[in-house]
MITORPA-445410 format. One record per residue (C-alpha): residue in one letter; x, y, z. Coordinates in steps of 0.5 Angstrom, whole numbers, padded with zeros to 4 digits, always signed. Layout:
N
AXYZ ...
! end
This chain:
481
M+0221+0239+0178 T+0228+0235+0180 G+0232+0239+0185 K+0239+0240+0184 K+0244+0234+0186 P+0250+0237+0191 S+0256+0239+0188 G+0262+0235+0188 K+0266+0240+0192 R+0260+0240+0198 S+0259+0232+0198 R+0267+0232+0200 T+0266+0238+0205 G+0260+0234+0208 R+0264+0227+0209 R+0270+0231+0212 L+0266+0234+0217 L+0263+0227+0219 L+0270+0224+0218 G+0272+0230+0223 A+0266+0229+0228 A+0268+0222+0228 A+0275+0223+0229 L+0273+0228+0235 A+0269+0222+0238 V+0274+0218+0238 A+0279+0222+0240 G+0274+0224+0246 L+0273+0216+0248 V+0281+0215+0247 G+0282+0221+0252 A+0277+0219+0257 A+0280+0212+0257 V+0286+0215+0258 V+0284+0220+0264 I+0280+0214+0267 E+0286+0209+0267 H+0290+0215+0270 L+0286+0216+0276 G+0284+0209+0277 V+0277+0210+0279 A+0272+0204+0278 P+0265+0206+0277 R+0264+0202+0284 T+0268+0207+0287 L+0265+0213+0284 A+0258+0211+0285 P+0258+0212+0293 Y+0261+0219+0292 V+0256+0221+0286 E+0251+0219+0291 K+0254+0223+0297 R+0255+0229+0293 S+0248+0230+0291 S+0245+0229+0297 G+0242+0235+0301 H+0240+0239+0295 N+0233+0240+0291 P+0229+0233+0290 T+0232+0233+0283 I+0239+0233+0284 V+0238+0228+0289 G+0234+0223+0284 L+0240+0225+0278 G+0245+0223+0284 Q+0241+0216+0285 F+0240+0215+0279 A+0248+0216+0276 S+0250+0212+0282 R+0245+0206+0280 T+0247+0206+0273 L+0255+0206+0275 L+0254+0200+0279 E+0250+0196+0274 L+0255+0198+0269 D+0261+0196+0273 R+0257+0190+0277 G+0251+0188+0274 A+0244+0188+0276 P+0243+0187+0283 A+0243+0179+0285 L+0240+0174+0290 P+0246+0171+0294 P+0249+0165+0290 P+0247+0158+0294 E+0252+0155+0298 L+0257+0151+0295 A+0259+0145+0297 L+0267+0145+0296 V+0273+0142+0298 L+0275+0148+0301 G+0274+0150+0308 A+0271+0146+0313 Q+0269+0139+0312 A+0265+0134+0315 H+0270+0129+0315 P+0275+0130+0322 A+0282+0133+0321 G+0287+0129+0325 G+0283+0122+0324 Q+0282+0118+0331 R+0287+0121+0336 P+0288+0116+0341 G+0287+0117+0348 G+0286+0124+0351 V+0283+0128+0356 L+0275+0128+0355 V+0271+0134+0357 G+0264+0136+0357 T+0262+0143+0361 P+0265+0150+0360 D+0269+0149+0366 E+0272+0143+0365 L+0275+0146+0358 R+0278+0152+0362 A+0281+0147+0367 A+0284+0142+0362 I+0287+0148+0358 G+0289+0151+0364 K+0294+0145+0366 A+0295+0142+0359 E+0301+0138+0358 A+0305+0137+0352 G+0301+0132+0348 D+0295+0132+0351 V+0289+0131+0347 I+0283+0135+0349 T+0276+0132+0346 L+0270+0136+0347 L+0264+0131+0348 P+0258+0133+0344 G+0254+0139+0346 T+0254+0147+0346 Y+0259+0151+0351 R+0258+0158+0352 F+0263+0163+0355 S+0263+0170+0358 G+0268+0174+0362 R+0276+0173+0360 A+0279+0169+0355 I+0281+0162+0355 D+0288+0162+0356 A+0292+0157+0353 D+0299+0159+0356 R+0303+0152+0357 P+0308+0150+0351 G+0307+0143+0347 R+0313+0141+0343 P+0314+0140+0336 D+0313+0132+0337 H+0307+0133+0342 P+0303+0139+0340 I+0297+0140+0345 V+0291+0139+0341 V+0284+0142+0343 R+0278+0138+0338 A+0272+0135+0336 A+0272+0128+0334 Q+0267+0130+0330 P+0265+0136+0326 G+0259+0139+0327 S+0258+0135+0334 V+0261+0141+0338 Q+0259+0149+0339 V+0263+0154+0342 E+0260+0160+0343 F+0263+0167+0346 D+0260+0173+0349 Q+0266+0176+0351 Q+0272+0180+0347 E+0276+0174+0346 G+0276+0167+0346 F+0282+0163+0346 R+0288+0167+0347 V+0294+0163+0345 S+0301+0165+0348 A+0305+0159+0348 P+0308+0155+0343 W+0305+0148+0339 W+0298+0149+0340 R+0293+0146+0335 F+0285+0147+0334 E+0281+0142+0330 N+0274+0141+0328 L+0270+0146+0332 A+0264+0150+0330 I+0266+0157+0334 R+0261+0163+0334 G+0261+0170+0337 V+0254+0171+0341 C+0255+0178+0344 G+0250+0183+0343 D+0254+0189+0341 D+0259+0187+0336 T+0265+0192+0339 Y+0266+0186+0344 C+0266+0180+0340 E+0273+0181+0337 H+0277+0174+0336 A+0276+0167+0337 F+0283+0166+0337 H+0288+0171+0339 V+0295+0169+0338 V+0300+0173+0341 G+0308+0173+0343 A+0310+0166+0344 G+0305+0163+0341 R+0309+0160+0335 H+0307+0154+0331 F+0300+0155+0332 A+0295+0151+0328 A+0287+0151+0326 V+0284+0146+0322 N+0277+0145+0319 N+0273+0150+0324 R+0267+0154+0322 I+0268+0160+0325 A+0262+0166+0325 D+0260+0173+0327 F+0267+0176+0330 N+0271+0182+0328 A+0277+0179+0327 H+0276+0171+0327 F+0284+0171+0327 K+0288+0175+0330 I+0296+0174+0331 N+0301+0180+0333 G+0307+0180+0338 G+0308+0181+0345 G+0314+0184+0348 E+0320+0182+0344 N+0317+0175+0342 F+0313+0174+0336 P+0308+0168+0334 D+0311+0165+0327 D+0310+0159+0323 G+0303+0159+0324 L+0298+0155+0320 I+0291+0156+0318 E+0288+0151+0314 S+0281+0149+0311 N+0277+0153+0315 T+0270+0157+0314 L+0270+0164+0316 Y+0264+0168+0316 N+0259+0173+0319 T+0251+0172+0319 H+0250+0180+0319 A+0255+0186+0317 R+0259+0188+0323 R+0257+0195+0327 T+0263+0197+0329 G+0269+0202+0328 N+0274+0196+0330 P+0278+0193+0324 V+0274+0188+0321 V+0278+0182+0318 P+0278+0175+0318 I+0285+0174+0318 D+0288+0180+0321 L+0296+0178+0322 V+0301+0183+0324 A+0308+0182+0325 A+0309+0175+0325 S+0312+0171+0320 R+0312+0164+0316 W+0305+0163+0317 T+0301+0159+0312 I+0294+0161+0310 R+0291+0155+0306 T+0285+0152+0303 N+0280+0157+0307 V+0273+0159+0305 I+0273+0167+0307 K+0266+0171+0306 D+0262+0176+0308 F+0266+0181+0313 V+0263+0188+0312 K+0264+0194+0316 L+0259+0199+0318 E+0262+0204+0322 G+0269+0208+0322 N+0272+0208+0315 Q+0268+0202+0313 V+0274+0199+0310 S+0274+0191+0311 Y+0279+0185+0308 G+0279+0178+0308 G+0285+0177+0310 F+0292+0181+0311 A+0299+0180+0313 K+0302+0186+0315 G+0307+0190+0321 A+0314+0188+0318 G+0313+0181+0318 S+0316+0176+0312 A+0315+0170+0308 N+0307+0170+0309 V+0303+0166+0304 F+0295+0166+0302 E+0294+0160+0298 R+0288+0156+0295 N+0283+0160+0299 L+0276+0162+0297 V+0275+0170+0298 W+0267+0172+0297 C+0267+0179+0300 E+0259+0180+0299 D+0256+0173+0298 K+0250+0173+0303 L+0251+0180+0305 R+0250+0184+0299 G+0249+0192+0297 Q+0252+0194+0304 P+0256+0201+0304 G+0264+0201+0305 Q+0269+0198+0301 R+0271+0191+0302 V+0278+0188+0300 G+0280+0181+0298 L+0287+0179+0301 S+0293+0184+0302 L+0300+0184+0304 G+0301+0191+0308 G+0293+0192+0309 G+0293+0199+0311 G+0299+0200+0314 T+0301+0199+0321 G+0304+0204+0327 A+0311+0203+0328 E+0310+0201+0335 W+0306+0195+0333 C+0311+0193+0328 R+0317+0188+0329 D+0322+0192+0327 R+0319+0198+0331 K+0320+0201+0324 C+0315+0198+0318 I+0320+0201+0313 T+0316+0195+0309 E+0310+0192+0311 Q+0311+0186+0308 Q+0317+0182+0305 G+0317+0177+0301 G+0310+0175+0301 V+0306+0170+0297 I+0299+0170+0294 R+0297+0165+0289 A+0292+0161+0286 N+0286+0164+0290 L+0279+0165+0287 V+0277+0173+0290 A+0270+0175+0288 S+0265+0180+0289 C+0269+0185+0293 S+0267+0193+0293 D+0275+0195+0292 V+0281+0191+0289 G+0281+0183+0290 V+0289+0184+0292 Y+0293+0190+0295 L+0300+0191+0296 N+0302+0196+0301 S+0309+0197+0302 A+0310+0190+0301 A+0318+0188+0298 D+0319+0182+0294 S+0312+0180+0293 R+0310+0174+0288 V+0302+0174+0286 E+0301+0168+0282 D+0296+0164+0279 N+0290+0168+0282 T+0283+0169+0279 L+0279+0175+0280 V+0272+0176+0279 D+0268+0182+0280 T+0273+0187+0284 T+0277+0193+0282 G+0283+0189+0280 I+0290+0189+0283 D+0294+0195+0286 V+0301+0195+0288 R+0302+0202+0292 F+0308+0206+0294 A+0315+0205+0292 T+0317+0201+0298 S+0312+0196+0294 S+0315+0190+0289 A+0312+0185+0286 Q+0312+0179+0281 L+0306+0178+0278 D+0304+0172+0273 G+0299+0167+0271 N+0293+0172+0274 L+0286+0172+0271 V+0283+0179+0273 D+0277+0182+0272 G+0280+0189+0272 P+0287+0192+0271 I+0294+0191+0275 R+0296+0197+0277 A+0302+0200+0280 R+0301+0206+0284 D+0305+0212+0288 G+0311+0209+0286 G+0309+0201+0286 L+0314+0197+0282 L+0311+0191+0278 H+0314+0186+0274 L+0309+0183+0269 G+0309+0176+0266 D+0303+0173+0263 D+0297+0176+0266 R+0290+0177+0263 T+0287+0183+0265 V+0282+0188+0263 P+0283+0196+0262 L+0279+0200+0267 W+0275+0204+0263 H+0272+0197+0260 A+0267+0198+0267 Y+0264+0205+0265 L+0262+0201+0258 G+0259+0195+0262 D+0264+0190+0258 H+0267+0185+0262 P+0271+0180+0258 V+0274+0176+0263 R+0267+0176+0267 A+0264+0174+0261 L+0269+0167+0260 F+0264+0164+0266 R+0257+0161+0265 A+0254+0165+0272 A+0260+0168+0276 S+0255+0172+0281 E+0252+0166+0282 G+0258+0162+0284 D+0258+0158+0277 F+0265+0158+0275 S+0265+0153+0270 W+0268+0156+0263 K+0262+0158+0258 E+0267+0156+0252 K+0274+0153+0252 A+0279+0155+0258 P+0283+0161+0256 Q+0290+0158+0256 R+0297+0161+0258 E+0302+0163+0252 G+0308+0161+0256 G+0307+0155+0258 R+0308+0155+0266 K+0304+0151+0269 G+0300+0154+0276 L+0298+0151+0283 N+0291+0149+0283 L+0286+0152+0287 C+0282+0145+0287 G+0288+0141+0289 T+0289+0136+0283 G+0294+0137+0278 P+0298+0144+0275 V+0294+0149+0271 G+0295+0150+0264 A+0289+0156+0264 Y+0290+0163+0266 G+0288+0163+0274 A+0287+0158+0279 F+0284+0153+0276 D+0283+0149+0269 D+0276+0146+0272 F+0272+0149+0277 A+0268+0143+0278 E+0274+0139+0281 C+0273+0144+0287 R+0266+0141+0288 R+0265+0136+0294 T+0262+0130+0292 P+0258+0125+0297 
! end
């Protein structure tokens, strides 16, 4: 005996219920997406908060909190991966010497000879360290005698890799006079306590036209510290083609920022590799580099900032590059006010990768330009506070571009991903690359081309870029023998 067929009326009612449930589900998802975008909280930011809030409860709640935290991190950042192999790039310190074969000069072979030569240097001196290891402890090496525009004072190794300078002291070179240049050196902090190895270079006061080119510098809190002294400010500096990194997470509450620039103007920070700047104590927030303190016209261009290369899975927040940093006390600002932290700063053609926080952060940074950058595995770009204004164009961002607390955006042709995608484990920009987490930034398919036709600056130093971001072909960044 066959049962009765459902009436048309009941069938229509069922379909309506299903459609209503589907509409509610869609509305719920849309509502959740709106809330996520409004709050601006990425899964990688929420994960440690969830784990912390669940700690101290019964084992079931602790376990659920840990599971939720791991799930959020994997959705956002992928499964934990081994550190990528060392990349041989045209960026950072190179095996061929900067400055070529400089004629003449002062040869030094011991730490005392180096300290003495710097202490009595005259404009035009070329102080060349003979191959070997130079270890210092105690007071900083004061470079306080001026060079001249046509005759800078140069401190160098003739061949990169032949000279190791070790500092077991708070500061290495303290530069307070103009026109000093350091090149081809390998410098390492060797303090037993991370708090004491603060700076390889402290450029202060009258240290204008400082240059550091083709150096490898490791294991400091702030490899370069730049700030004013009295009414003098060390403007017009250059940090170019250096490799800056730490071999371990810094156990300190002091600022951990490889390039810490305060109150100086018109610095160019170009073609450096900056990586592994983890701060374990204090607020646990660190930056690859920032310019703040009411300076102006500072430029970060064509740098590779790899927040977590060898040092992965550590607590805390790593930010890539910033105009404004975390803010500056008024007494340290160039104008003694810091109405804006930066004016007319530029961040362009950088590759910023593997950061636990934003790749680019503007804090009270007026008239800024953020152009042609590639950001992968970060929480995007933040422009914060009413004193921040930024022109953005040509960026390829694995995440959103956001204005917060009144920040003003002038958006051009950028390619971004709304934040809610990360909660679904969906990363369409990251998926453009073959294996970005392993350092392979070659395209899976054709490079995504800009729509407006404007060409960008090239990270790799070759011709102009037609794709979104910092490069058309990352293979051009690889160094050939």
